C-alpha positions as CSV (number, residue, x, y, z in Angstrom):
1,M,98.4,248.5,43.1
2,Q,95.8,251.0,41.8
3,L,92.8,251.2,43.8
4,F,91.4,254.6,42.1
5,A,92.6,254.4,38.9
6,Q,90.8,257.3,37.8
7,Q,90.8,259.5,40.2
8,R,91.4,263.1,40.2
9,A,94.9,264.6,41.1
10,R,93.8,265.5,44.8
11,Q,93.4,261.6,45.6
12,S,97.3,260.8,46.4
13,A,97.1,263.4,49.1
14,Q,93.3,261.8,50.2
15,A,94.8,258.6,49.9
16,S,97.7,259.1,52.2
17,R,95.3,260.4,54.8
18,F,92.9,257.3,54.3
19,G,95.9,255.8,55.4
20,Q,97.8,252.4,55.4
21,L,95.0,250.7,57.0
22,A,92.9,251.0,53.7
23,R,96.2,249.8,51.3
24,T,96.9,246.7,53.5
25,V,93.2,245.7,53.3
26,V,93.2,246.1,49.5
27,R,96.3,244.7,49.1
28,S,95.7,241.5,51.2
29,V,92.3,240.7,49.7
30,G,93.5,241.7,46.0
31,S,96.9,240.7,45.1
32,V,92.9,243.3,54.7
33,A,95.1,246.1,58.0
34,I,93.1,247.3,60.2
35,G,92.6,247.1,63.7
36,A,90.2,247.9,66.6
37,S,89.7,247.9,70.4
38,M,87.1,246.8,72.6
39,L,86.4,245.7,76.3
40,V,87.3,241.8,76.8
41,A,86.7,241.3,80.4
42,T,86.6,242.4,83.6
43,H,89.6,241.1,85.3
44,A,93.1,241.7,85.1
45,F,95.1,239.0,82.5
46,A,98.8,238.0,83.5
47,S,99.8,239.0,79.8
48,G,98.9,240.6,76.4
49,T,99.1,237.5,74.8
50,E,96.4,236.2,77.2
51,Q,94.1,239.3,76.6
52,L,94.2,239.2,73.1
53,K,93.0,235.5,73.5
54,A,90.4,236.6,75.5
55,F,89.3,239.5,73.3
56,V,89.4,237.1,70.1
57,A,86.8,233.9,71.9
58,Q,84.4,236.9,73.9
59,V,83.8,239.5,71.6
60,H,82.1,238.3,68.4
61,S,80.9,242.0,67.5
62,A,81.9,245.5,68.4
63,R,81.4,249.4,67.6
64,G,83.4,252.4,68.6
65,T,85.4,255.2,67.3
66,F,89.0,255.6,66.4
67,V,92.1,257.4,65.6
68,Q,94.4,256.6,62.6
69,Q,98.2,258.0,62.5
70,E,100.2,257.7,59.7
71,V,104.1,257.9,61.1
72,R,107.6,257.7,60.2
73,A,108.5,254.0,61.1
74,P,110.4,253.6,64.5
75,S,113.7,252.1,65.0
76,K,113.4,248.3,65.5
77,A,114.8,248.3,69.2
78,Q,111.5,250.3,69.8
79,G,109.1,247.2,69.5
80,A,105.9,246.6,69.1
81,S,105.3,249.7,71.2
82,G,107.6,252.3,69.2
83,A,105.3,255.0,67.6
84,L,102.4,255.1,70.8
85,S,105.6,255.3,73.0
86,T,106.9,258.5,71.3
87,G,103.6,259.9,71.2
88,G,103.3,259.4,67.2
89,A,106.3,261.9,66.9
90,G,107.1,262.2,63.0
91,K,103.4,261.8,61.8
92,T,102.4,262.4,58.6
93,G,99.0,262.1,58.7
94,T,95.3,261.7,61.4
95,S,92.6,260.4,60.4
96,S,89.3,259.6,62.5
97,G,86.3,257.7,62.2
98,T,83.9,254.9,63.8
99,F,84.0,251.1,63.1
100,T,81.5,248.4,63.5
101,F,82.1,244.7,63.2
102,A,80.8,241.0,63.1
103,R,83.2,238.4,62.9
104,P,84.0,236.7,60.6
105,G,84.3,238.7,57.9
106,K,81.7,241.8,58.3
107,F,82.7,245.2,58.9
108,I,82.1,248.8,58.6
109,W,85.1,251.0,58.7
110,Q,84.0,255.2,58.3
111,Y,86.4,257.7,58.0
112,E,84.8,260.9,58.6
113,K,87.6,263.5,59.2
114,P,89.5,264.8,57.1
115,Y,87.6,263.3,54.3
116,A,84.6,260.5,54.3
117,Q,85.7,257.3,53.2
118,L,84.5,254.0,53.6
119,L,85.4,250.4,53.4
120,Q,82.5,247.9,54.3
121,A,82.5,243.8,54.0
122,D,79.5,241.8,54.1
123,G,81.6,238.6,54.7
124,D,81.5,238.1,50.8
125,K,82.8,240.9,49.2
126,L,85.0,244.0,50.3
127,Y,83.4,247.8,49.4
128,V,85.6,250.7,49.4
129,Y,83.5,253.8,48.5
130,D,84.9,257.3,47.9
131,K,82.4,259.7,48.5
132,D,83.9,262.8,47.0
133,L,84.5,260.8,44.0
134,N,81.2,259.0,44.1
135,Q,83.3,255.8,43.5
136,V,82.6,252.6,44.4
137,T,85.4,249.7,44.4
138,V,84.9,246.1,44.6
139,R,86.5,243.0,45.7
140,A,86.2,239.6,46.5
141,L,87.0,239.2,50.1
142,G,87.9,235.5,49.7
143,G,90.3,233.5,52.3
144,A,92.7,236.4,52.8
145,L,91.2,237.9,55.9
146,G,92.8,235.0,57.4
147,A,96.3,235.8,57.2
148,S,95.9,239.4,57.3
149,P,96.2,242.0,60.5
150,A,92.4,242.4,60.2
151,A,92.0,239.0,61.1
152,I,93.0,240.0,64.3
153,L,89.7,242.0,64.6
154,F,87.3,240.4,61.9
155,G,88.6,237.4,61.3
156,S,88.1,233.8,63.4
157,N,89.8,233.2,66.4
158,D,92.6,230.9,64.5
159,L,95.4,233.3,65.5
160,D,98.3,230.9,66.1
161,K,97.8,229.4,63.2
162,N,98.3,232.6,61.0
163,F,100.6,234.4,63.9
164,T,103.5,234.0,65.8
165,L,102.7,235.6,69.1
166,R,104.9,237.4,71.5
167,D,104.8,239.1,74.8
168,A,106.4,242.7,74.6
169,G,106.0,244.1,77.7
170,V,104.6,246.6,79.9
171,K,105.2,250.1,79.3
172,A,103.0,253.3,80.5
173,G,101.0,251.0,81.8
174,I,100.1,249.0,78.8
175,D,100.5,245.2,78.1
176,W,102.2,245.0,75.1
177,L,102.1,242.0,72.4
178,E,103.5,241.3,68.9
179,L,102.3,239.0,66.4
180,T,104.3,238.0,63.4
181,P,102.9,236.9,60.1
182,K,103.8,233.0,59.5
183,A,102.8,233.6,55.7
184,K,106.0,235.2,53.6
185,D,103.9,237.1,50.7
186,T,101.9,239.6,53.1
187,Q,102.6,243.4,52.9
188,F,103.1,243.7,56.5
189,Q,106.0,242.5,58.8
190,R,104.7,242.9,62.3
191,V,101.6,244.0,64.6
192,G,101.7,245.6,67.4
193,I,98.9,245.3,70.0
194,G,98.5,246.9,73.5
195,F,95.9,246.3,76.3
196,K,95.0,248.0,79.2
197,D,93.1,246.7,81.8
198,G,91.2,244.2,79.7
199,N,90.7,246.9,77.5
200,L,92.9,246.5,73.5
201,E,94.2,250.1,73.5
202,A,95.8,250.3,70.4
203,M,97.5,248.6,67.6
204,E,100.3,249.2,65.6
205,L,100.7,248.0,61.9
206,H,104.3,247.7,60.4
207,D,104.3,247.2,56.9
208,V,107.2,245.9,54.8
209,F,108.2,249.4,53.8
210,G,108.9,250.5,56.8
211,N,105.4,252.8,57.3
212,V,103.8,252.8,60.5
213,T,99.8,253.0,60.8
214,L,98.7,253.7,64.9
215,L,95.4,252.9,65.7
216,T,93.8,254.1,68.8
217,F,90.1,253.2,70.1
218,S,87.6,254.5,72.2
219,N,83.6,254.5,72.9
220,I,83.7,250.6,72.6
221,Q,80.9,248.8,72.7
222,K,81.0,244.8,72.6
223,N,78.4,242.4,71.3
224,P,76.1,245.1,70.7
225,S,72.6,244.2,69.0
226,L,72.9,244.5,65.3
227,P,69.9,244.5,62.4
228,A,70.4,241.7,60.1
229,D,71.2,243.9,57.3
230,A,73.8,246.0,59.2
231,F,76.2,244.9,56.7
232,K,74.6,245.2,53.7
233,F,76.1,247.5,51.3
234,T,73.9,249.8,48.9
235,V,75.4,251.4,46.1
236,P,75.1,255.1,46.3
237,K,73.1,256.7,43.3
238,G,74.7,257.7,40.6
239,A,78.2,256.3,42.0
240,D,80.5,254.5,39.7
241,V,81.4,250.9,40.1
242,I,84.7,249.6,39.3
243,N,85.0,245.3,40.1
244,G,88.6,245.0,40.9
């Protein structure tokens, strides 16, 4: 996939830091991996699966901060929590930023460090903005969200329709579950999700090439009041627009 076909040579390094999350989102929509976290409830849950279902049912919007790491793929034996339990050993890039979402299909995923990048969706279209290049790529969001890792955060509540859910045990005080997509033509193999005391702590996105994207979250506000135009994208002045 050539998301930024006319970018400068520096882009390849920048795209690596931009991360597997952005690549998974665009692959799923055009040919969505994103993760997030939030406070789901105040009482204890019996399993990671129950906590995930409560999160999907209760949290309709949220905002917070994230740290994203690209890591070398752990062995299959390590399961859903492999990258987090090893402390992100073998990481090849780290980025951080903020996110806001309102399900279904509206989100702002803003990378702030080490480079400014933006993924934004208004429920109809996905906009990817590279600040340094002053370039916007626009894609139809379509129905791909429902069968991608992004659906866990941004989609509807029909997870059982699109994923097979399996509890993956407790490690370091975190309840893990593993989601495997039912569709055969996805760009990822599985998604690991970790909860602690009703809080979604982390996500691991395992793609078909053996890469792992680890996302950890903090400063979460659930169901905040958001303005009606919160997800309306305005093309920056002078930016090139590529419809892909």
